[in-house]
N, C-alpha and C positions, 0 to 999 in steps of 0.2 A: 671156270667160275665167272659168273656175270659181273662186270665192272660197273660202278656208278658212272654216269655221264660226266664228261668234262664240260664245265659250264664257264664261259667267259663273259656272260651277260648278267645284269641285275634286273630283276623284275620289279624294282622299286617304283619306277615310273608307271607301270601297269597298275600297281596297287594304289597309287596316288590318283590315277584316273578312276579307279573304281570307287573311291571314297569322295571324290571331288563333288558329286551331286548332293552329298550329305551337307557339305559346307555351304552350297548354294542354297539348299533348303533352309538351313539355319538362318543364313542372311536374309532371305526373303520373308521368313517368319518373324524375324526380329523387326523388319520394316513393317510388315502388316500389323503387328501388335504394338508398334511404337515403343518398343523396348529401348531403344537408343535414346529417345526423348527423356527417358527417366535416369540416364546414367551420365549426365554432364558432370555430376559430382558423385563421390563414392556412396553406394547404398547397399544395403543387405538384400539378399534374395527374398527374405520375408517382407521387406518394405516394398520391393518391386511387385511381388505377388499381390499384395494388398491393393496397391494402386490399380493393377490390371485385373483385379478380381480373379485371379488365376490360382491354380493348384500350387501350394507353397513348395513341396518336394520336387515336382516336375519343373516348376520355375527355376529352382536352384540348379537342377541337372541340365535344363536348357542354357542357363546362363554359363555353366561350365563348358558346354559345347561351343558357345560363342568365344569364350576365353581361349579355348583349344584352337579356334580358327583365327586367333589373334585379331578379333574385332573389338574385344573388351579385355580388361586385365582384372585379375582377381588378387587382392591383397589383404591379408588378415581378415578373410570372410567377406570383404566388401568389394563390389564390382564397379568399374568405371569405364567409359568409352576410351579407346585408344584415340590418338589424334586423327587417324584415318577415319574412324567412325564419327568422331565429333565433327569433322569437317564436312562429310558427305552424307551422313545418315541420320542427322537430327532435323526433324521437320521444322520448317519456318526459317531455315538458314537459306541464304541466297544461293548456296551450293549444295543444297539438298538433292541427292539423286535417287531417293527411294521410290518416288513415283515413276520416274523414268525406268528404273530397274524392274519394277513390277511389270510395266508394260513390255519391256524388252524380253522378260522371261516368258510372258505368254507367247510372244512372237517367236522367240528362238525355239521354244519347246513344242510348239503347236502340233507338229506332226511326228514327233519322236516315238510316240506310243505305236504308231503305224509304220515304223521304220522298216521292219522285215518285209511288210507287205508292199511298201513303196519301192523297195529295192527289187523285189521279185516281179511286181506287176506294173510298175511305172506310176506316174502321177495319177491322182484320182480324177474322175470326170470333172470338167470345168465348173459345174455347179457346186462342187465340193472344194475347190481350190482355196488356198489361203486368202482370206479377205483382208485387203489392206485397210479396211475400215472406212467409216463415213466421216463427214466433216466434224461432227461433235467429238468423235474419238481423237481426231488429229488436233483439235483445239485443246484437249486435255493434255496430250502428249507434248504439244508445243511448249507448254510451261515447264515440263521437265527438262526438255531440250535446252531451254533457256539457261537453266542452272548449270548444265553440263558445259555450255559455251562460257558462262561466267566464271567457271572454275579453272580458267587458264587459256582456253583457246582464243577468246576475244582479245586478251592482252597480247597473245602471240601474233594474231593477225594484224593487230595495230602496229606492232613493231615491224612486221614484214612490209606493210604497205608504206608506213612512214619513211622507210629507208629507200624506197624507189626514187630515182632521180627526178622522175616527173611529179612527185608528190606535192611540192609547193605550188605547182600550177594547176592542180586538180580543182575543178569548180563544181562538178556533179558526179555522184557514183550511183550504181544501182546494185542492190543486194538481191541477187536473182534466186528465186526459190528460198527466200529469206528465212523461213520459220519465224522465230520470235523477233528477229531483227536485231539481235544483240551485236552481231558483227558490224552492221551498218552503224549503229549507235556508238560503238567504241571507235570505229575508224573515223566517222565524222567528227566525233568529240575531239579527236587528236589533231584536227586540222583547223586552222583559225576561221575559215570562211565557207568551205566546202558544203554543199547541200546533199541530201541523200534521198533515194527512193527505195522503198521496200516492196518487193513483188512476190506475192504468193497467193493461195487459195483464199477465198473470202472469209472463211471461218478462222484461218490462221492470221490474216492481218488484223482481225479484230483483237486477237491476243497481242500482236505486235503494237497496236496502237496503245494498249496499256503500258507496255514497256516504254514507249516513246514518251508517254506522260510522266512515268516514274523517274526517267532520266532528264525531264524538262527539255525534250528536243523537239517540241511541237513546231517551232519556227524553222527548223532546218531539215526535218525529215517528213516525207509524205508517203502515202501507201497506195498501191495499185493492186487491185484484186483480179486475178485471172489464172489461166492455165498457160504456161509458157510454151507449151507445144502447139497452141492454137491462137492465143490471143497476143496482140501487140504488147511490147514490153517498154515502150517509150523509145526516145532517142536522145542524142546530144550528150552522152556520158563520156567522161574522161576515164572513168574506172568501172569495171563490172566485176563483182565478186560473186562466186558460186561455190558454196561449201556443201559437199555431200548431198547434192540435189539433181545433178545431171542424169542420174541413173534412169529417171522416168522418161528420158529422151534417148536412152541408149540404142533402141531400134531404128532410130533415124536421127543419129547424132549430128550429121552434117546440116540438116535442116535447121536445127536449133542453133548451130555454130554460126550459120549464115545470119540468122536473126541477131545473134550477139555481135558479130562483125559489123553488121550494118547499124546497129544501135550505138556504136563507138564513134566518137569524134576522130579525125585524123590524129594519129600519135597516141590514141587511147590505149589503155592496158586492160586485158582480161586476165583474171586470176581464177583458176580452178583448184579446189582442195578436195581430194576424192581418193578412194581406195584405188590400188593398182595391183592386180594379182600377178604373181610371178610363179616360177618353177612349175610351169604347164598347169596354172590355176590351182596349185595346192598350197601356196603361201601368199601372204602372211596367214598364220592359223587364225588369228583374231577375226579376220574378214571371212575366210572360207567357212569357218565353224558357225559364226553367227548367222550366216545366211543359208546353212544347210537345209533347214526346213523348207524355206521358200524355193530353194533351187530344186529339191527333190519333188516339189509340187508343180514344177514346170515353169517357174517364174525366176530366171536368171537375168539379174540386172547389174551384175558386178562388172566393172571394167577391167581389162588387162592393163598392165603398167605400159604406158606410152599410147594408149588408145585415144584419150582426150587430146594429147599433144598432136598426134597425127591428123586428127580432125582439124585442129587449128591451122595446121600448116596447109592442109588441102583447101581450106577456105580463105587462104590469102594472108594470114598473119605473117609479118616480115620476119619475125623471130620468135622462137619459143624457148624458154629456159626452164628445165624441170630438175627437181630434186626430191629425194625421199626424206621425210622428216619422221621422227619418233614421236608418238603422242600417247596419251593415256589410253586411246582406243586402238593402239597399234600403229605400224607404219603407215603413213599416208603420202600420197603424191601431190606435190605442189607444182603446178604448171602455170608459167607466166607468159603470156602472148601479147605482142605489141603489134599494133596496126600501123601501116604506112602513114 
């Protein structure tokens, strides 16, 4: 008589993987329809549907899906944002991440429909490869990134830098590949007299200039537009900060690291904050998975753990101290190099 199999594993994780895209779609649709903007206070499904000019029954069912996903709560027939949604999903908030998530979803999912073909046939021809986008696209995305940095990373970076023994003597810093410049604004603001320079593409520093004005830092922070792989980045810096930006130089890391080293004053400090893949480039899952589309298209720019630190040491930094930090984006590598 045939026996049933002996099973010592649960398929719960597989099932949760299967339904995970439904949660993602509910989240993105809620952002697109600005549903979370309607739920800072308890409201009925009928009231939300009327505001959105939406189908009443399907609006209620959709809100139930958001509640099942723990993005909103339902009580006595009324719906309201959870603290998580209220903090990050309400448009107009300085920590609103909806715009950024919409962009990232397009970037992350861009080639997944072609996944079997990519696995069997390899990357598509160069003319069809994933496009990193033009200047105008980066300008829009930069605003979204600003909010993600304001949502805790800038505060953390300020704490890291202000605890450096050299911090009181710092006179000038560079935020390399700065994006919106929020890191530089936060770090310079925490110092009584240090000046700052923000360096990035021309379209991006236009966005950074707006944030400089918003935080009234015009007298202490200036901008330089350029491509750090090809253009001068200035000199005479006591601190150079680079967050999630060195990937664009990964194929010639030592050339950029020499530029960084030469731009520092003697005794200067370079801090890199970036991903570092481990377990034969299979972990952390947050980094491996978010870059899957791009990597399968032949554009692998992710660093291995220790790769940036090794470049620092090759180029002459007298010491490098590294550690892994847990962040909302997953584990990240912090490398602090000091020049003689």
